[in-house]
GUVO-53976 format. One record per residue (C-alpha): residue in three letters; z negated, x, y negated. Coordinates in Angstrom, 2 decimals, padded with zeros to 5 digits, always signed. Layout:
BEGIN
PT rest      pz      px      py
PT  ALA       Z       X       Y
...
This chain:
BEGIN
PT rest      pz      px      py
PT  MET +000.14 -000.16 +000.00
PT  ASP +000.48 +001.18 -003.66
PT  LYS -002.25 +003.10 -004.87
PT  LEU -001.72 +001.81 -008.46
PT  PHE -002.17 -001.71 -006.94
PT  LEU -005.29 -000.79 -004.88
PT  ALA -007.09 +000.82 -008.09
PT  ARG -006.34 -002.33 -010.24
PT  PHE -007.63 -004.68 -007.15
PT  GLN -010.56 -002.53 -006.82
PT  PHE -011.13 -002.65 -010.43
PT  ALA -010.69 -006.24 -011.04
PT  SER -012.99 -007.29 -008.08
PT  THR -015.89 -004.92 -009.06
PT  THR -015.74 -006.18 -012.63
PT  ILE -015.52 -009.74 -012.03
PT  PHE -018.37 -009.76 -009.68
PT  HIS -021.05 -007.39 -011.71
PT  PHE -019.85 -009.63 -014.44
PT  LEU -021.37 -012.87 -012.81
PT  PHE -024.63 -011.46 -013.34
PT  VAL -024.56 -010.03 -016.97
PT  PRO -024.32 -012.89 -018.82
PT  LEU -026.94 -014.90 -016.36
PT  SER -029.67 -012.27 -016.94
PT  ILE -028.53 -012.16 -020.92
PT  GLY -028.67 -016.16 -021.03
PT  LEU -031.92 -016.51 -018.85
PT  VAL -034.08 -013.73 -020.32
PT  PHE -033.36 -015.35 -023.88
PT  MET -034.35 -018.70 -022.57
PT  VAL -037.28 -017.32 -020.83
PT  ALA -038.20 -015.73 -023.96
PT  LEU -037.91 -019.16 -025.61
PT  MET -040.03 -020.71 -023.29
PT  GLU -042.76 -018.30 -023.48
PT  THR -042.64 -018.48 -027.28
PT  LEU -043.26 -022.61 -027.33
PT  TYR -046.47 -021.38 -025.07
PT  VAL -047.46 -019.13 -027.54
PT  VAL -046.99 -021.56 -030.52
PT  LYS -048.29 -024.60 -028.60
PT  GLY -050.67 -023.62 -026.32
PT  LYS -049.17 -025.96 -023.28
PT  GLU -049.65 -024.31 -019.84
PT  ILE -046.14 -025.93 -019.05
PT  TYR -044.06 -023.68 -021.39
PT  LYS -046.21 -020.69 -019.15
PT  LYS -045.38 -022.34 -016.08
PT  MET -041.63 -022.46 -017.33
PT  SER -041.34 -019.08 -018.34
PT  LYS -042.86 -017.82 -015.35
PT  PHE -040.76 -019.80 -012.73
PT  TRP -037.24 -019.22 -014.78
PT  GLY -038.36 -015.33 -014.85
PT  HIS -038.86 -014.93 -011.37
PT  ILE -035.18 -015.95 -010.82
PT  PHE -034.15 -013.56 -014.05
PT  LEU -035.81 -011.06 -011.86
PT  ILE -033.72 -011.21 -009.00
PT  ASN -030.63 -011.76 -011.04
PT  PHE -031.12 -008.62 -013.03
PT  ALA -032.25 -006.84 -009.64
PT  VAL -028.95 -007.28 -007.98
PT  GLY -026.92 -006.77 -011.22
PT  VAL -028.04 -003.30 -011.86
PT  VAL -026.79 -002.64 -008.54
PT  THR -023.22 -004.00 -008.84
PT  GLY -023.43 -002.35 -012.14
PT  ILE -023.55 +001.09 -010.28
PT  ILE -021.17 +000.26 -007.82
PT  GLN -018.75 -000.53 -010.73
PT  GLU -019.14 +002.71 -012.33
PT  PHE -018.62 +004.69 -008.67
PT  GLN -015.05 +003.12 -008.78
PT  PHE -014.36 +004.15 -012.22
PT  GLY -015.17 +007.92 -011.15
PT  MET -013.27 +007.55 -007.84
PT  ASN -009.99 +005.75 -008.91
PT  TRP -009.58 +006.17 -012.71
PT  SER -010.41 +010.20 -012.97
PT  ASP -007.44 +010.52 -015.39
PT  TYR -008.34 +007.86 -017.86
PT  SER -011.94 +009.17 -017.66
PT  ARG -010.93 +012.44 -018.36
PT  PHE -008.90 +010.68 -021.38
PT  VAL -011.84 +008.51 -023.03
PT  GLY -014.78 +010.68 -021.83
PT  ASP -015.54 +011.97 -025.40
PT  VAL -015.13 +008.34 -026.91
PT  PHE -016.77 +006.46 -024.45
PT  GLY -019.63 +009.02 -023.99
PT  ALA -021.78 +008.18 -026.96
PT  PRO -021.84 +004.51 -026.68
PT  LEU -022.58 +004.58 -022.74
PT  ALA -024.92 +007.19 -023.14
PT  ILE -026.98 +005.21 -025.88
PT  GLU -026.59 +001.65 -023.50
PT  ALA -028.58 +003.66 -020.44
PT  LEU -030.84 +005.75 -022.36
PT  LEU -032.02 +002.89 -025.03
PT  ALA -030.87 -000.52 -023.88
PT  PHE -031.41 -000.17 -020.29
PT  PHE -034.67 +002.16 -020.23
PT  MET -036.57 -000.63 -022.78
PT  GLU -035.19 -003.25 -020.60
PT  SER -036.66 -001.76 -017.57
PT  THR -040.15 -000.36 -019.21
PT  PHE -040.96 -003.77 -020.77
PT  ILE -040.08 -005.90 -017.76
PT  GLY -042.71 -003.80 -015.96
PT  LEU -044.68 -004.63 -018.68
PT  TRP -043.93 -008.46 -018.71
PT  ILE -044.37 -008.73 -015.10
PT  PHE -047.69 -007.32 -014.51
PT  GLY -049.39 -008.03 -018.10
PT  TRP -049.78 -011.64 -017.59
PT  ASP -053.51 -011.19 -017.62
PT  ARG -053.94 -007.71 -018.76
PT  LEU -051.97 -008.18 -022.62
PT  SER -052.63 -010.68 -025.32
PT  LYS -050.20 -013.46 -025.61
PT  LYS -048.48 -012.23 -028.40
PT  LEU -048.14 -008.63 -027.09
PT  HIS -046.91 -010.12 -023.71
PT  LEU -044.43 -012.21 -025.70
PT  ALA -043.18 -009.44 -027.99
PT  CYS -042.17 -007.40 -024.14
PT  ILE -039.98 -010.58 -023.00
PT  TRP -038.24 -010.32 -026.64
PT  LEU -037.86 -006.74 -026.29
PT  VAL -036.12 -007.40 -022.67
PT  ALA -034.31 -009.82 -024.50
PT  ILE -032.84 -007.70 -027.27
PT  GLY -032.29 -005.07 -024.66
PT  THR -030.05 -007.07 -022.90
PT  ILE -027.89 -007.96 -025.80
PT  MET -027.69 -004.57 -027.20
PT  SER -026.64 -003.26 -023.43
PT  SER -023.78 -005.87 -023.81
PT  PHE -023.05 -004.40 -027.17
PT  TRP -022.61 -000.67 -026.31
PT  ILE -020.55 -001.72 -023.17
PT  LEU -018.31 -003.75 -025.73
PT  ALA -017.67 -001.11 -027.92
PT  ALA -016.16 +001.10 -025.08
PT  ASN -014.31 -002.15 -024.17
PT  SER -012.88 -002.75 -027.69
PT  PHE -011.91 +001.09 -028.07
PT  MET -009.27 +000.01 -024.79
PT  GLN -008.11 -003.14 -026.93
PT  HIS -008.20 -001.57 -030.45
PT  PRO -008.11 +002.25 -030.72
PT  VAL -010.32 +003.22 -033.79
PT  GLY -013.02 +006.25 -034.71
PT  PHE -011.25 +009.05 -032.81
PT  GLU -008.32 +011.92 -033.06
PT  PHE -005.73 +012.89 -030.51
PT  LYS -006.20 +016.03 -029.11
PT  ASN -005.95 +018.62 -026.55
PT  GLY -004.16 +015.80 -024.46
PT  ARG -007.23 +013.36 -025.01
PT  ALA -009.11 +011.50 -027.25
PT  GLU -012.11 +012.93 -029.43
PT  MET -014.33 +010.52 -031.31
PT  ASN -014.61 +011.90 -035.14
PT  ASP -016.18 +008.74 -036.49
PT  PHE -018.81 +007.19 -034.63
PT  LEU -019.43 +004.32 -037.58
PT  GLN -015.72 +003.10 -037.22
PT  LEU -016.47 +002.99 -033.70
PT  ILE -019.14 +000.81 -033.80
PT  THR -017.70 -001.37 -036.29
PT  ASN -014.32 -001.76 -034.73
PT  GLY -012.76 -005.01 -035.85
PT  GLN -012.31 -006.07 -032.20
PT  LEU -016.03 -005.28 -031.57
PT  LEU -017.20 -007.69 -034.09
PT  VAL -015.16 -010.51 -032.81
PT  GLU -015.55 -009.96 -029.39
PT  PHE -019.35 -009.27 -029.27
PT  PRO -020.52 -013.06 -030.54
PT  HIS -017.93 -014.34 -027.99
PT  VAL -019.58 -012.72 -025.16
PT  ILE -023.23 -013.28 -026.54
PT  PHE -022.82 -017.04 -026.84
PT  GLY -021.06 -017.55 -023.82
PT  ALA -023.78 -015.86 -021.71
PT  PHE -026.35 -018.14 -023.60
PT  ALA -024.13 -021.14 -022.30
PT  THR -024.53 -019.42 -018.94
PT  GLY -027.93 -019.38 -018.64
PT  ALA -028.61 -023.08 -019.97
PT  PHE -026.14 -024.57 -017.68
PT  PHE -027.65 -022.54 -014.84
PT  ILE -030.86 -023.96 -016.03
PT  ALA -029.86 -027.25 -016.34
PT  GLY -028.35 -027.67 -013.07
PT  VAL -031.29 -026.54 -011.11
PT  SER -032.98 -028.89 -013.24
PT  ALA -030.99 -031.89 -012.36
PT  TYR -030.98 -031.02 -008.90
PT  LYS -035.00 -031.07 -008.72
PT  MET -034.97 -034.15 -010.87
PT  LEU -032.72 -036.20 -008.26
PT  LYS -034.84 -035.00 -005.71
PT  LYS -038.07 -036.02 -007.71
PT  GLN -039.80 -032.98 -007.52
PT  ASP -041.78 -031.69 -010.66
PT  VAL -039.71 -034.18 -012.43
PT  ALA -041.90 -033.40 -015.80
PT  PHE -041.58 -029.85 -015.24
PT  PHE -037.40 -029.97 -014.67
PT  LYS -037.27 -032.70 -017.52
PT  ARG -038.37 -030.32 -020.00
PT  SER -036.67 -027.30 -018.89
PT  PHE -033.41 -029.39 -019.02
PT  GLN -034.13 -030.66 -022.56
PT  ILE -034.43 -026.85 -023.79
PT  ALA -031.12 -025.75 -022.06
PT  MET -029.42 -028.51 -023.11
PT  VAL -030.03 -027.33 -026.85
PT  MET -028.81 -023.95 -026.19
PT  ALA -026.06 -025.07 -024.29
PT  VAL -024.53 -026.70 -027.44
PT  ILE -025.51 -023.67 -029.41
PT  GLY -023.78 -021.55 -026.60
PT  GLY -020.79 -023.60 -026.38
PT  PHE -019.89 -024.11 -030.14
PT  GLY -021.03 -020.41 -030.89
PT  VAL -017.93 -019.73 -028.19
PT  ALA -015.30 -022.14 -029.63
PT  PHE -015.78 -020.60 -033.15
PT  SER -016.01 -017.23 -031.92
PT  GLY -013.40 -017.36 -029.83
PT  HIS -011.13 -018.75 -032.88
PT  SER -011.83 -015.51 -034.65
PT  GLN -010.80 -013.47 -031.59
PT  ALA -007.61 -015.56 -031.88
PT  GLN -006.88 -014.65 -035.22
PT  TYR -007.58 -011.09 -034.75
PT  LEU -005.63 -010.81 -031.69
PT  VAL -002.38 -011.83 -033.93
PT  LYS -002.46 -008.70 -036.04
PT  THR -003.77 -006.16 -033.33
PT  GLN -002.25 -007.17 -029.87
PT  PRO +000.57 -009.70 -030.81
PT  MET +001.88 -008.95 -027.43
PT  LYS -000.89 -010.35 -025.72
PT  MET -001.27 -013.31 -028.01
PT  ALA +002.45 -014.12 -027.09
PT  ALA +001.78 -013.89 -023.36
PT  THR -001.45 -015.95 -023.55
PT  GLU +000.77 -018.71 -025.67
PT  GLY +003.81 -018.32 -023.67
PT  ILE +005.82 -017.37 -026.08
PT  TRP +009.23 -015.55 -025.55
PT  GLU +010.85 -016.52 -028.89
PT  ASP +009.74 -016.30 -032.47
PT  THR +008.15 -019.64 -033.04
PT  ALA +009.10 -021.93 -036.22
PT  ASP +006.91 -022.20 -039.19
PT  PRO +004.40 -024.32 -038.54
PT  ALA +003.71 -023.24 -034.82
PT  PRO +003.38 -025.52 -032.19
PT  TRP +000.98 -024.83 -029.53
PT  THR +001.83 -024.99 -025.70
PT  MET -000.60 -027.12 -023.92
PT  ILE +001.27 -026.51 -020.51
PT  ALA +004.62 -025.06 -019.17
PT  LYS +006.26 -024.22 -016.33
PT  ILE +007.24 -020.19 -017.23
PT  ASN +009.99 -018.55 -015.50
PT  PRO +009.20 -014.66 -016.23
PT  GLU +012.45 -013.66 -014.42
PT  GLU +014.25 -015.28 -016.57
PT  LYS +011.85 -014.81 -019.88
PT  LYS +012.05 -018.25 -020.44
PT  ASN +009.62 -021.76 -020.23
PT  GLU +011.68 -024.15 -018.22
PT  TRP +009.44 -026.95 -019.61
PT  GLU +006.38 -027.21 -021.41
PT  VAL +004.38 -029.86 -023.63
PT  ASN +003.33 -028.85 -027.37
PT  VAL +001.16 -029.63 -029.63
PT  PRO +002.14 -029.63 -033.19
PT  TYR +000.62 -027.28 -036.05
PT  ALA -002.28 -026.20 -033.40
PT  LEU -001.01 -022.56 -032.70
PT  SER -000.66 -022.25 -036.38
PT  PHE -004.00 -023.23 -036.64
PT  LEU -005.42 -021.03 -034.03
PT  SER -003.49 -017.74 -035.26
PT  TYR -004.30 -018.12 -038.72
PT  GLY -006.81 -021.34 -039.54
PT  THR -004.19 -023.04 -041.84
PT  LEU -001.11 -025.31 -040.43
PT  THR +001.50 -022.87 -041.62
PT  GLY +002.41 -019.63 -039.90
PT  SER +005.01 -018.63 -036.99
PT  VAL +003.86 -015.90 -034.18
PT  GLU +006.41 -013.58 -032.85
PT  GLY +007.65 -013.97 -029.25
PT  MET +007.23 -011.62 -026.53
PT  ASN +011.05 -010.87 -026.52
PT  THR +011.14 -009.74 -030.22
PT  LEU +007.78 -007.74 -029.42
PT  GLN +009.29 -006.17 -026.50
PT  LYS +012.19 -004.73 -028.54
PT  GLN +009.68 -003.58 -031.14
PT  TYR +007.81 -001.89 -028.37
PT  GLU +010.99 -000.08 -026.96
PT  GLU +011.90 +001.34 -030.54
PT  LYS +007.87 +002.67 -030.91
PT  TYR +006.75 +003.94 -027.57
PT  GLY +010.18 +004.18 -026.07
PT  GLU +011.84 +002.79 -022.98
PT  GLY +009.67 +000.22 -020.58
PT  ASP +008.60 -003.07 -020.08
PT  TYR +005.38 -004.01 -022.06
PT  ILE +005.45 -007.49 -021.33
PT  PRO +002.31 -008.59 -019.24
PT  PRO +002.09 -010.83 -016.55
PT  VAL +002.51 -014.04 -018.70
PT  LYS +001.37 -016.69 -016.10
PT  THR -001.62 -014.97 -015.43
PT  ALA -002.71 -014.60 -019.00
PT  PHE -001.48 -018.08 -020.01
PT  TRP -002.96 -020.21 -017.22
PT  SER -006.06 -017.84 -017.40
PT  PHE -007.02 -018.98 -021.39
PT  ARG -006.07 -022.42 -020.67
PT  ILE -008.76 -022.41 -017.78
PT  MET -010.87 -020.83 -020.01
PT  VAL -010.41 -023.21 -022.87
PT  GLY -010.34 -026.21 -020.37
PT  ALA -013.89 -025.26 -018.76
PT  GLY -015.44 -024.23 -022.21
PT  MET -014.70 -027.96 -023.66
PT  LEU -015.95 -029.55 -020.66
PT  MET -019.24 -027.87 -020.94
PT  ILE -019.58 -028.87 -024.62
PT  LEU -019.08 -032.20 -024.13
PT  PHE -021.74 -032.31 -021.08
PT  ALA -024.02 -030.47 -023.16
PT  LEU -023.92 -033.32 -025.87
PT  ILE -023.90 -036.03 -023.21
PT  GLY -027.07 -034.30 -022.19
PT  ILE -028.63 -034.34 -025.45
PT  VAL -028.16 -037.87 -026.13
PT  LEU -029.20 -038.84 -022.79
PT  ALA -032.41 -036.99 -023.43
PT  TRP -032.87 -038.92 -026.65
PT  LYS -032.74 -042.57 -025.49
PT  LYS -035.14 -041.46 -022.71
PT  LYS -032.32 -042.17 -020.07
PT  LEU -031.88 -038.96 -018.70
PT  VAL -034.07 -039.10 -015.59
PT  ASN -032.05 -042.30 -014.59
PT  ALA -028.74 -040.98 -015.14
PT  LYS -027.91 -040.12 -011.35
PT  TRP -024.36 -039.92 -012.24
PT  TYR -024.91 -037.40 -014.99
PT  LEU -027.57 -034.90 -013.13
PT  ARG -024.94 -035.15 -010.05
PT  PHE -022.09 -033.77 -012.20
PT  MET -024.53 -031.38 -013.75
PT  ILE -025.18 -029.45 -010.57
PT  PRO -021.39 -028.37 -010.07
PT  MET -021.32 -027.39 -013.92
PT  ILE -023.51 -024.62 -013.06
PT  GLY -020.28 -023.15 -011.86
PT  PHE -018.03 -023.51 -015.33
PT  PRO -019.64 -020.93 -017.96
PT  PHE -018.78 -018.18 -014.76
PT  LEU -015.18 -019.86 -014.11
PT  ALA -014.83 -019.55 -017.84
PT  ASN -016.37 -015.97 -018.42
PT  SER -014.09 -014.61 -015.63
PT  MET -010.92 -015.89 -017.01
PT  GLY -011.61 -014.68 -020.30
PT  TRP -012.08 -011.27 -019.06
PT  ILE -008.99 -011.81 -016.71
PT  MET -006.92 -013.11 -019.78
PT  THR -008.47 -010.07 -021.99
PT  GLU -007.59 -007.16 -019.40
PT  ILE -004.38 -008.68 -018.27
PT  GLY -002.89 -009.37 -021.48
PT  ARG -003.51 -006.07 -022.39
PT  GLN -001.03 -004.53 -019.51
PT  PRO +000.87 -002.06 -019.29
PT  TRP -002.08 -000.47 -021.43
PT  VAL -005.47 +000.96 -020.39
PT  VAL -005.97 +002.41 -024.05
PT  PHE -003.37 +000.06 -026.10
PT  GLY -000.81 +002.11 -027.14
PT  TYR -001.95 +005.79 -025.86
PT  MET -002.53 +005.51 -022.23
PT  LYS -000.79 +003.10 -019.81
PT  THR -002.75 +001.97 -016.68
PT  ALA -000.12 +003.76 -014.25
PT  ASP -000.75 +007.02 -016.06
PT  ALA -004.53 +006.37 -015.69
PT  VAL -005.10 +006.31 -011.68
PT  SER -006.63 +009.59 -010.06
PT  PRO -004.39 +011.89 -008.77
PT  ASN -005.83 +013.20 -005.59
PT  VAL -007.34 +009.83 -004.33
PT  SER -005.09 +008.61 -001.59
PT  SER -004.45 +004.37 -001.08
PT  GLY -006.08 +004.90 +002.28
PT  GLN -009.50 +006.01 +000.55
PT  ILE -009.13 +003.42 -001.94
PT  LEU -008.27 +000.74 +000.67
PT  PHE -011.80 +002.19 +002.67
PT  SER -013.75 +001.89 -000.39
PT  ILE -012.43 -001.73 -001.06
PT  ILE -013.51 -002.69 +002.49
PT  ALA -016.83 -000.75 +001.98
PT  PHE -017.56 -002.36 -001.65
PT  SER -016.55 -005.56 -000.28
PT  THR -018.98 -005.75 +002.42
PT  ILE -021.74 -004.31 +000.02
PT  TYR -020.95 -007.62 -002.27
PT  THR -021.08 -010.14 +000.51
PT  ILE -024.89 -008.82 +001.36
PT  LEU -025.66 -009.14 -002.04
PT  ALA -024.28 -012.25 -002.74
PT  ILE -025.71 -013.58 +000.21
PT  LEU -029.39 -012.18 -000.34
PT  LEU -028.81 -013.33 -004.06
PT  VAL -028.45 -017.04 -003.31
PT  TYR -031.17 -016.59 -000.01
PT  LEU -033.65 -015.59 -002.76
PT  PHE -032.47 -018.07 -005.65
PT  ILE -032.94 -021.07 -002.75
PT  ARG -036.37 -019.65 -002.02
PT  GLU -037.53 -019.51 -005.27
PT  ILE -036.14 -023.22 -006.80
PT  LYS -037.87 -024.60 -003.31
PT  LYS -041.15 -023.24 -004.27
PT  GLY -040.90 -024.64 -007.35
PT  PRO -043.27 -024.26 -010.34
PT  ASP -046.20 -023.97 -008.79
PT  GLY -045.15 -021.56 -006.26
PT  HIS -046.46 -018.63 -007.38
PT  LYS -049.96 -019.60 -008.38
PT  PRO -052.44 -017.16 -008.24
PT  GLU -054.23 -016.61 -005.00
PT  LYS -057.87 -018.18 -004.93
PT  ALA -060.96 -015.98 -003.50
PT  GLU -063.85 -017.70 -001.78
PT  ILE -066.86 -016.39 +000.03
PT  SER -067.84 -016.41 +003.49
PT  VAL -070.87 -015.60 +005.38
PT  ASP -070.79 -013.51 +008.64
PT  PRO -073.35 -015.58 +010.79
PT  PHE -073.62 -012.19 +013.00
PT  ASP -075.04 -010.45 +009.88
PT  LYS -076.96 -012.10 +007.76
PT  GLY -077.09 -011.35 +004.39
PT  ASP -073.55 -009.39 +004.52
PT  GLU -070.94 -011.53 +002.45
PT  ASN -067.27 -011.00 +003.35
PT  ILE -064.64 -012.02 +000.69
PT  VAL -062.06 -013.63 +002.69
PT  THR -058.85 -014.35 +000.31
PT  LYS -056.43 -017.16 +001.43
């Protein structure tokens, strides 16, 4: 099999699997921090139970996510050594900061939070979980700083055949980063919120700890609305930036082969024929693409055929059109999932306000599979982002075909794919098992052990402590 295909397949599989855990960790720990804040402010025991219960699930997800991240880094060094050599001087600083500052901060304060419930003051203990939440957000910032360089390279000079950073400030104020970072974080908030809401819906249907899970659901729905609208508005900003920096990706995402009219219609669905470089049929929404691209009802968008000619003149001969079908449909799946999330979050808010949530069984049943919609939207978003940039691994400077390790064979990559897939399968089974076990325990499943004193009848006066 083709080495490039195998390397790309492994990158896709490891990245998507790892990114199932990242937004859930960010969203869950933020929700736990909010719940513990309510406990400290209001003093109600239910909020303490909530922070402990959902905190246990966060810890499981965080631990598995760390393992998947290590595997992802391993495949970078193994399959993409030429790429690592090219960007190593640029990526070194943000990735080192992510590891030494953000990740170490998360790990340290997670430990203090776990063991500090009865040893630290309420406010100090609360500060620990907020520092963990801030640490997860900052981790994503530094990772996205590296990814944004791949999309829109800035703050470097091309020297000795590789990119060497010469402006760190420009790297972390990259326009791509400024629109990509909030989009990812709001998506993470929605992911954590819908996870909590889905589990809570299941428990309410089972009539188990209804008061506890009803309160959890209500808090989650508020965050789901914030996350959903945050994703929508930040995504709009990202689309406008994309028109300026990666017009080919924008054209592929919208299935535009020829320059559009002014105003530009948005293609809702289409039958794309990449061989003949045209759409056989399509359903358009007038004015919508102009608004998506420029924030106004006027403006045209360049098509892929026009951009192909421009890129050939600038970069030389080659095919600069990405896989159009994948970019086109991944974007629409992402948007469709996001719109459903906003709709169901708003319905949940209304039902909770009217005090009809617990009895709305149809809605609670829908909310259980809705757990998966943020993960679907997150994955489709990343597929669109990475596929739409092809054939570039670093836009305008290094093609994906030139980034593969020259000394790694197809057989070695295939073996590692099988090995990694086996590990991922085991991790997935373990994660599901641990999640189910924690959910079955419920909020009262982690009560502290009680100690009672029993007297040995054969040794009068000698008291033995027996722990249940």
